[in-house]
N, CA, C and O atoms as a DFTB+ gen file, in Angstrom:
424 C
 N C O
     1  1     -45.739       8.314      36.667
     2  2     -45.369       8.602      35.365
     3  2     -43.739       8.751      35.309
     4  3     -43.160       8.102      34.438
     5  1     -43.131       9.401      36.008
     6  2     -41.782       9.582      36.032
     7  2     -41.139       8.197      36.237
     8  3     -40.086       7.944      35.652
     9  1     -41.652       7.397      36.945
    10  2     -41.157       6.130      37.324
    11  2     -41.083       5.299      36.004
    12  3     -40.050       4.696      35.713
    13  1     -42.156       5.277      35.237
    14  2     -42.058       4.589      33.961
    15  2     -41.049       5.147      33.151
    16  3     -40.418       4.425      32.379
    17  1     -40.825       6.388      33.246
    18  2     -39.793       7.026      32.145
    19  2     -38.486       6.471      32.579
    20  3     -37.647       6.137      31.744
    21  1     -38.286       6.362      33.840
    22  2     -37.074       5.921      34.281
    23  2     -36.766       4.468      33.915
    24  3     -35.671       4.093      33.497
    25  1     -37.731       3.758      34.092
    26  2     -37.653       2.334      33.686
    27  2     -37.317       2.028      32.240
    28  3     -36.534       1.144      31.893
    29  1     -37.985       2.847      31.421
    30  2     -37.754       2.842      30.048
    31  2     -36.327       3.270      29.693
    32  3     -35.679       2.629      28.865
    33  1     -35.840       4.332      30.304
    34  2     -34.393       4.710      30.169
    35  2     -33.490       3.700      30.595
    36  3     -32.495       3.501      29.898
    37  1     -33.694       2.950      31.748
    38  2     -32.907       1.876      32.076
    39  2     -32.834       0.703      30.989
    40  3     -31.813       0.068      30.726
    41  1     -34.004       0.538      30.444
    42  2     -34.251      -0.680      29.517
    43  2     -33.465      -0.170      28.069
    44  3     -32.760      -0.879      27.351
    45  1     -33.737       0.977      27.911
    46  2     -32.949       1.461      26.541
    47  2     -31.445       1.355      26.740
    48  3     -30.729       0.902      25.848
    49  1     -30.938       1.795      27.973
    50  2     -29.566       1.697      28.312
    51  2     -29.157       0.424      28.310
    52  3     -28.111       0.152      27.721
    53  1     -29.884      -0.566      28.950
    54  2     -29.480      -1.927      28.945
    55  2     -29.471      -2.469      27.524
    56  3     -28.543      -3.198      27.175
    57  1     -30.476      -2.147      26.664
    58  2     -30.431      -2.746      25.323
    59  2     -29.107      -2.194      24.598
    60  3     -28.488      -2.916      23.817
    61  1     -28.733      -0.986      24.869
    62  2     -27.475      -0.434      24.196
    63  2     -26.286      -1.296      24.626
    64  3     -25.561      -1.832      23.788
    65  1     -26.077      -1.435      26.089
    66  2     -25.092      -2.223      26.369
    67  2     -25.130      -3.675      25.869
    68  3     -24.077      -4.295      25.722
    69  1     -26.223      -4.180      25.626
    70  2     -26.127      -5.633      25.045
    71  2     -25.789      -5.599      23.719
    72  3     -25.055      -6.468      23.249
    73  1     -26.250      -4.668      23.027
    74  2     -25.900      -4.590      21.536
    75  2     -24.272      -4.359      21.499
    76  3     -23.641      -4.924      20.606
    77  1     -23.688      -3.663      22.308
    78  2     -22.178      -3.519      22.370
    79  2     -21.468      -4.917      22.619
    80  3     -20.329      -5.161      22.221
    81  1     -22.168      -5.698      23.233
    82  2     -21.249      -7.017      23.547
    83  2     -21.689      -8.052      22.484
    84  3     -21.209      -9.182      22.582
    85  1     -22.440      -7.818      21.610
    86  2     -22.870      -8.835      20.625
    87  2     -21.693      -9.028      19.648
    88  3     -21.738     -10.061      18.980
    89  1     -20.652      -8.204      19.458
    90  2     -19.635      -8.301      18.558
    91  2     -18.713      -9.444      18.994
    92  3     -18.274      -9.515      20.142
    93  1     -18.445     -10.309      18.065
    94  2     -17.595     -11.548      18.368
    95  2     -16.220     -10.997      18.441
    96  3     -15.958      -9.863      18.041
    97  1     -15.196     -11.938      19.040
    98  2     -13.863     -11.548      18.929
    99  2     -13.283     -11.501      17.646
   100  3     -12.289     -10.815      17.410
   101  1     -13.999     -12.373      16.591
   102  2     -13.459     -12.247      15.281
   103  2     -13.777     -10.882      14.552
   104  3     -12.937     -10.273      13.889
   105  1     -14.988     -10.496      14.733
   106  2     -15.317      -9.071      14.231
   107  2     -14.456      -8.013      14.859
   108  3     -14.021      -7.148      14.098
   109  1     -14.163      -7.955      16.051
   110  2     -13.195      -6.999      16.599
   111  2     -11.931      -6.985      16.153
   112  3     -11.375      -5.918      15.889
   113  1     -11.283      -8.251      16.006
   114  2     -10.084      -8.384      15.442
   115  2     -10.043      -7.933      13.992
   116  3      -9.141      -7.248      13.509
   117  1     -11.127      -8.393      13.338
   118  2     -11.201      -7.959      11.780
   119  2     -11.167      -6.393      11.713
   120  3     -10.462      -5.797      10.899
   121  1     -11.905      -5.822      12.544
   122  2     -12.005      -4.463      12.608
   123  2     -10.731      -3.722      12.740
   124  3     -10.463      -2.708      12.095
   125  1      -9.887      -4.338      13.697
   126  2      -8.444      -3.937      14.176
   127  2      -7.697      -3.969      12.800
   128  3      -7.158      -2.944      12.384
   129  1      -7.664      -5.038      12.150
   130  2      -7.036      -5.260      10.851
   131  2      -7.432      -4.121       9.909
   132  3      -6.519      -3.476       9.393
   133  1      -8.623      -3.828       9.649
   134  2      -8.831      -2.995       8.582
   135  2      -8.586      -1.563       9.190
   136  3      -8.404      -0.680       8.352
   137  1      -8.556      -1.228      10.385
   138  2      -8.166       0.062      10.958
   139  2      -6.733       0.232      10.724
   140  3      -6.343       1.317      10.292
   141  1      -5.776      -0.855      10.994
   142  2      -4.437      -0.870      10.782
   143  2      -4.195      -0.714       9.374
   144  3      -3.151      -0.124       9.095
   145  1      -4.870      -1.080       8.478
   146  2      -4.650      -0.887       7.003
   147  2      -4.877       0.509       6.580
   148  3      -4.188       1.100       5.748
   149  1      -5.830       0.964       7.173
   150  2      -6.234       2.516       6.831
   151  2      -5.064       3.459       7.435
   152  3      -4.604       4.436       6.845
   153  1      -4.718       3.066       8.526
   154  2      -3.442       3.898       9.290
   155  2      -2.374       3.845       8.288
   156  3      -1.896       4.853       7.768
   157  1      -2.005       2.619       8.027
   158  2      -0.783       2.369       7.032
   159  2      -0.937       3.210       5.765
   160  3       0.027       3.847       5.340
   161  1      -2.107       3.228       5.158
   162  2      -2.236       3.923       3.944
   163  2      -2.181       5.358       4.118
   164  3      -1.673       6.025       3.216
   165  1      -2.721       6.035       5.353
   166  2      -2.651       7.269       5.645
   167  2      -1.111       7.646       5.707
   168  3      -0.702       8.591       5.033
   169  1      -0.292       6.943       6.479
   170  2       1.029       7.224       6.727
   171  2       1.855       7.186       5.306
   172  3       2.721       8.019       5.038
   173  1       1.472       6.098       4.418
   174  2       2.076       6.315       3.032
   175  2       1.913       7.724       2.281
   176  3       2.811       8.268       1.638
   177  1       0.576       8.237       2.477
   178  2       0.408       9.545       1.868
   179  2       1.113      10.725       2.567
   180  3       1.539      11.696       1.942
   181  1       1.215      10.572       3.974
   182  2       1.970      11.475       4.607
   183  2       3.525      11.644       4.174
   184  3       4.093      12.718       3.978
   185  1       4.104      10.304       4.065
   186  2       5.507      10.180       3.538
   187  2       5.734      10.607       2.244
   188  3       6.769      11.218       1.978
   189  1       4.751      10.323       1.255
   190  2       4.881      10.638      -0.026
   191  2       4.886      12.265      -0.020
   192  3       5.609      12.834      -0.838
   193  1       4.140      12.983       0.835
   194  2       4.004      14.377       0.534
   195  2       4.831      15.158       1.646
   196  3       4.609      16.356       1.823
   197  1       5.685      14.550       2.316
   198  2       6.498      15.201       3.280
   199  2       7.541      16.048       2.765
   200  3       8.342      15.646       1.921
   201  1       7.555      17.383       3.319
   202  2       8.428      18.429       2.605
   203  2       9.954      18.318       3.066
   204  3      10.788      18.871       2.349
   205  1      10.346      17.690       4.131
   206  2      11.677      17.572       4.530
   207  2      11.990      16.092       4.854
   208  3      11.175      15.262       5.258
   209  1      13.367      15.888       4.597
   210  2      13.875      14.497       4.912
   211  2      13.653      14.036       6.367
   212  3      13.325      12.879       6.628
   213  1      13.843      14.982       7.300
   214  2      13.645      14.774       8.714
   215  2      12.276      14.203       9.057
   216  3      12.085      13.154       9.672
   217  1      11.320      15.054       8.565
   218  2       9.975      14.606       8.581
   219  2       9.708      13.263       8.073
   220  3       9.096      12.409       8.714
   221  1      10.204      13.098       6.860
   222  2       9.923      11.822       6.136
   223  2      10.574      10.625       6.985
   224  3       9.986       9.549       7.090
   225  1      11.607      10.825       7.484
   226  2      12.364       9.682       8.363
   227  2      11.418       9.364       9.471
   228  3      11.089       8.206       9.728
   229  1      10.933      10.530      10.201
   230  2      10.210      10.341      11.580
   231  2       8.835       9.577      11.015
   232  3       8.367       8.694      11.733
   233  1       8.301       9.830       9.992
   234  2       6.985       9.271       9.676
   235  2       7.206       7.742       9.287
   236  3       6.423       6.834       9.564
   237  1       8.379       7.618       8.614
   238  2       8.659       6.148       8.245
   239  2       8.779       5.430       9.500
   240  3       8.082       4.424       9.630
   241  1       9.598       5.803      10.506
   242  2       9.666       5.177      11.724
   243  2       8.402       4.698      12.391
   244  3       8.243       3.571      12.859
   245  1       7.475       5.726      12.381
   246  2       6.178       5.449      12.885
   247  2       5.391       4.524      12.114
   248  3       4.592       3.754      12.647
   249  1       5.617       4.584      10.734
   250  2       4.755       3.783       9.840
   251  2       5.355       2.169      10.160
   252  3       4.627       1.180      10.255
   253  1       6.606       2.169      10.275
   254  2       7.138       0.692      10.498
   255  2       6.534       0.091      11.775
   256  3       6.348      -1.125      11.833
   257  1       6.215       0.913      12.820
   258  2       5.753       0.421      14.082
   259  2       4.143       0.065      13.759
   260  3       3.626      -0.950      14.227
   261  1       3.469       0.925      12.981
   262  2       2.116       0.531      12.503
   263  2       1.978      -0.757      11.715
   264  3       1.030      -1.528      11.864
   265  1       3.084      -0.965      10.778
   266  2       3.129      -2.124      10.032
   267  2       3.366      -3.364      10.843
   268  3       2.807      -4.425      10.565
   269  1       4.225      -3.221      11.880
   270  2       4.371      -4.232      12.882
   271  2       3.170      -4.803      13.488
   272  3       2.907      -6.000      13.607
   273  1       2.442      -3.754      13.873
   274  2       1.158      -3.798      14.718
   275  2       0.143      -4.598      13.653
   276  3      -0.516      -5.541      14.090
   277  1       0.048      -4.276      12.498
   278  2      -0.760      -4.864      11.479
   279  2      -0.503      -6.154      11.285
   280  3      -1.425      -6.960      11.152
   281  1       0.864      -6.536      11.241
   282  2       1.180      -7.935      11.066
   283  2       0.811      -8.729      12.203
   284  3       0.351      -9.858      12.036
   285  1       0.999      -8.160      13.524
   286  2       0.616      -8.955      14.493
   287  2      -0.919      -9.321      14.580
   288  3      -1.331     -10.366      15.082
   289  1      -1.691      -8.364      14.047
   290  2      -3.062      -8.752      14.070
   291  2      -3.364      -9.646      13.026
   292  3      -4.224     -10.506      13.220
   293  1      -2.745      -9.561      11.884
   294  2      -2.941     -10.411      10.823
   295  2      -2.482     -11.915      11.222
   296  3      -3.121     -12.910      10.882
   297  1      -1.300     -11.946      11.981
   298  2      -0.806     -13.340      12.466
   299  2      -2.019     -13.893      13.593
   300  3      -2.330     -15.084      13.584
   301  1      -2.538     -13.118      14.363
   302  2      -3.486     -13.512      15.311
   303  2      -4.738     -14.134      14.551
   304  3      -5.249     -15.203      14.885
   305  1      -5.198     -13.308      13.440
   306  2      -6.194     -13.841      12.727
   307  2      -5.951     -15.084      11.842
   308  3      -6.828     -15.910      11.588
   309  1      -4.740     -15.136      11.419
   310  2      -4.357     -16.363      10.608
   311  2      -4.110     -17.602      11.376
   312  3      -4.292     -18.691      10.831
   313  1      -3.650     -17.506      12.779
   314  2      -3.606     -18.555      13.648
   315  2      -4.935     -18.973      14.076
   316  3      -5.024     -20.136      14.469
   317  1      -5.955     -18.273      14.077
   318  2      -7.260     -18.699      14.537
   319  2      -8.073     -19.248      13.312
   320  3      -9.183     -19.753      13.485
   321  1      -7.513     -19.142      12.099
   322  2      -8.257     -19.594      11.019
   323  2      -9.295     -18.466      10.380
   324  3     -10.169     -18.751       9.562
   325  1      -9.080     -17.330      10.821
   326  2     -10.065     -16.191      10.438
   327  2      -9.458     -15.445       9.155
   328  3     -10.170     -14.665       8.521
   329  1      -8.228     -15.678       8.810
   330  2      -7.667     -14.943       7.554
   331  2      -6.832     -15.990       7.069
   332  3      -5.790     -16.222       7.682
   333  1      -7.135     -16.665       6.049
   334  2      -6.482     -17.840       5.507
   335  2      -5.738     -17.350       4.150
   336  3      -6.229     -16.515       3.390
   337  1      -4.596     -17.931       3.969
   338  2      -3.735     -17.509       2.850
   339  2      -3.332     -18.870       2.197
   340  3      -3.249     -19.891       2.879
   341  1      -3.117     -18.857       1.032
   342  2      -2.640     -19.847       0.281
   343  2      -1.227     -19.924       0.232
   344  3      -0.722     -18.865      -0.142
   345  1      -0.372     -20.888       0.503
   346  2       0.973     -20.942       0.418
   347  2       1.374     -20.818      -1.181
   348  3       0.660     -21.398      -1.999
   349  1       2.526     -20.053      -1.622
   350  2       2.810     -19.786      -2.812
   351  2       4.075     -20.760      -3.034
   352  3       4.950     -20.811      -2.169
   353  1       4.154     -21.517      -4.188
   354  2       5.278     -22.202      -4.475
   355  2       6.298     -21.238      -4.997
   356  3       6.060     -20.079      -5.337
   357  1       7.616     -21.918      -5.029
   358  2       8.754     -21.079      -5.349
   359  2       8.630     -20.464      -6.641
   360  3       9.045     -19.311      -6.750
   361  1       8.106     -21.064      -7.686
   362  2       7.893     -20.430      -9.019
   363  2       7.110     -19.162      -8.843
   364  3       7.543     -18.115      -9.324
   365  1       6.001     -19.200      -8.191
   366  2       5.068     -18.002      -7.978
   367  2       5.896     -16.816      -7.337
   368  3       5.882     -15.666      -7.777
   369  1       6.626     -17.250      -6.228
   370  2       7.483     -16.274      -5.511
   371  2       8.331     -15.627      -6.354
   372  3       8.408     -14.405      -6.226
   373  1       9.070     -16.236      -7.297
   374  2      10.184     -15.770      -8.293
   375  2       9.424     -14.941      -9.267
   376  3       9.834     -13.818      -9.559
   377  1       8.341     -15.435      -9.784
   378  2       7.608     -14.537     -10.755
   379  2       7.083     -13.184     -10.291
   380  3       7.145     -12.174     -10.992
   381  1       6.499     -13.233      -8.919
   382  2       6.154     -11.950      -8.423
   383  2       7.418     -11.045      -8.187
   384  3       7.491      -9.851      -8.481
   385  1       8.386     -11.799      -7.617
   386  2       9.711     -10.878      -7.421
   387  2      10.134     -10.269      -8.836
   388  3      10.406      -9.071      -8.915
   389  1      10.177     -10.953      -9.749
   390  2      10.647     -10.579     -11.111
   391  2       9.630      -9.440     -11.602
   392  3      10.161      -8.427     -12.056
   393  1       8.294      -9.486     -11.566
   394  2       7.526      -8.560     -11.823
   395  2       7.492      -7.317     -11.032
   396  3       7.013      -6.318     -11.567
   397  1       7.916      -7.254      -9.890
   398  2       8.102      -6.172      -9.025
   399  2       9.271      -5.392      -8.901
   400  3       9.274      -4.273      -8.387
   401  1      10.353      -6.013      -9.406
   402  2      11.746      -5.506      -9.468
   403  2      11.542      -4.040      -9.934
   404  3      10.714      -3.851     -10.825
   405  1      12.234      -2.960      -9.405
   406  2      12.409      -1.689      -9.956
   407  2      13.023      -1.767     -11.303
   408  3      13.860      -2.632     -11.565
   409  1      12.662      -0.964     -12.083
   410  2      13.292      -0.689     -13.447
   411  2      14.577      -0.071     -13.371
   412  3      14.661       0.888     -12.604
   413  1      15.673      -0.443     -14.053
   414  2      16.875       0.257     -13.885
   415  2      16.668       1.610     -14.477
   416  3      15.832       1.856     -15.346
   417  1      17.585       2.569     -13.883
   418  2      17.370       3.885     -14.432
   419  2      17.828       3.931     -15.777
   420  3      18.706       3.154     -16.155
   421  1      17.231       4.904     -16.654
   422  2      17.658       4.902     -18.155
   423  2      18.632       5.975     -18.450
   424  3      19.072       6.113     -19.592
């Protein structure tokens, strides 16, 4: 009886290992992108709520590193055709830039 229990445990463990390998490269990279986006959003909150200029600067440096990592993941996905973007024409770029310009102080 103990032997059967051991066999079953081995099968269950093997099944768990197999489930872990079913993730495609695309799924793993997509998960990395989602994680990097969440990390970036978290740093935004920390920076917005930092109490001192030194802490704010330090967090901004770390956030920039995280943004660079996020961009590298995005580039990898884009190169593989897993995250397609539409090219914007110059008129769309200009319009978006105008809409996002900061308002002058009053």
